[in-house]
Each structure stands twice: as structure tokens, then as C-alpha cells.
C-alpha positions in Angstrom: -66.8 -22.8 66.1 -62.7 -23.0 65.3 -60.7 -21.7 68.6 -58.3 -18.9 67.2 -54.7 -19.1 67.9 -52.4 -16.1 68.4 -51.2 -16.6 64.9 -54.7 -16.5 63.5 -55.3 -13.1 65.5 -51.6 -11.0 65.0 -50.5 -13.0 62.2 -47.8 -15.1 62.0 -44.2 -14.2 63.6 -40.4 -15.3 63.2 -40.3 -16.5 66.8 -36.1 -17.0 65.6 -34.5 -15.2 68.4 -30.3 -14.9 68.2 -28.8 -15.7 71.2 -26.5 -13.1 73.7 -23.6 -15.7 73.1 -23.5 -15.8 69.5 -24.0 -12.3 69.3 -21.0 -11.2 70.9 -19.3 -14.5 69.8 -20.1 -13.5 66.1 -19.7 -10.1 65.9 -20.2 -7.7 62.5 -18.8 -4.3 61.7 -20.4 -1.6 59.7 -17.6 -0.2 57.3 -18.3 2.8 56.2 -16.3 4.5 52.9 -16.2 6.5 49.9 -15.7 4.1 46.9 -12.9 5.1 43.9 -15.3 7.2 42.6 -15.5 9.3 45.9 -19.2 7.8 46.8 -20.3 7.2 50.1 -20.6 3.4 50.5 -21.4 1.0 53.6 -21.1 -2.7 53.8 -21.3 -4.7 56.7 -19.0 -8.0 57.9 -18.7 -11.1 60.0 -15.2 -10.5 61.7 -13.7 -10.5 65.2 -11.9 -7.1 65.3 -12.5 -3.4 63.5 -8.9 -4.3 61.5 -10.6 -7.6 60.0 -13.6 -6.2 59.0 -11.4 -3.2 57.2 -9.2 -5.9 55.1 -11.9 -7.8 54.1 -13.8 -4.8 52.9 -10.6 -4.0 50.8 -10.4 -7.2 49.5 -14.1 -7.1 48.5 -14.2 -3.6 47.1 -10.4 -2.7 46.1 -7.9 -1.0 47.8 -8.4 2.5 46.4 -11.4 2.6 49.5 -11.3 5.1 51.5 -12.1 4.7 55.1 -14.6 7.3 56.6 -15.3 4.8 60.4 -15.8 1.8 61.1 -19.0 0.3 64.1 -20.5 -2.7 65.9 -23.4 -4.0 63.7 -26.6 -5.2 65.3 -27.0 -7.3 61.9 -25.3 -10.0 61.1 -23.7 -10.1 57.0 -26.4 -12.3 56.0 -29.1 -10.6 57.7 -27.7 -7.0 55.9 -27.8 -8.5 52.4 -31.3 -9.3 53.0 -32.1 -5.8 53.2 -30.9 -5.4 49.2 
């Protein structure tokens, strides 16, 4: 009889963790904005400041966007794009 492992019992688990220093040294921001058709959108950018995040949003989505708010994100841009 085979001895069961934790993975056998509860399934595989992602053991990848983000250290606290990585989280604070590589901050990311959620930028909420209206596009040129006035539809509300949200995008996530890895940036050190809110201004850098807003400038990245303008570069990616164009100068016609209107800012709603910018908040600190718990997810990185890579994690955010993986949700799509």
C-alpha cells in the first residue's frame, strides 16, 4: 500500500510566494479611467509612483483617457494580465 502525500490528499498547491521585500520594492498600481468612448476601464502597471503608473496608462491607452483614481494593487501586472 502506497503512503499518501499531501498533494495526493488535497491536490497540488502553488508553493510560490512573494516575499515582503519584493512586494514593497516592486509596487504596482491599478489605474481606473474612462477611455475615449467614455467607458470605464481599469489596468494595472508596475511602477514606483502613481505618476509613473498614470504616464504608463497614457502611453498604452492614449492621451484621450480621463483619470478616475489610482490605487495601490496587491497584484503585479503579470498576475493581472493572467486573469484575462
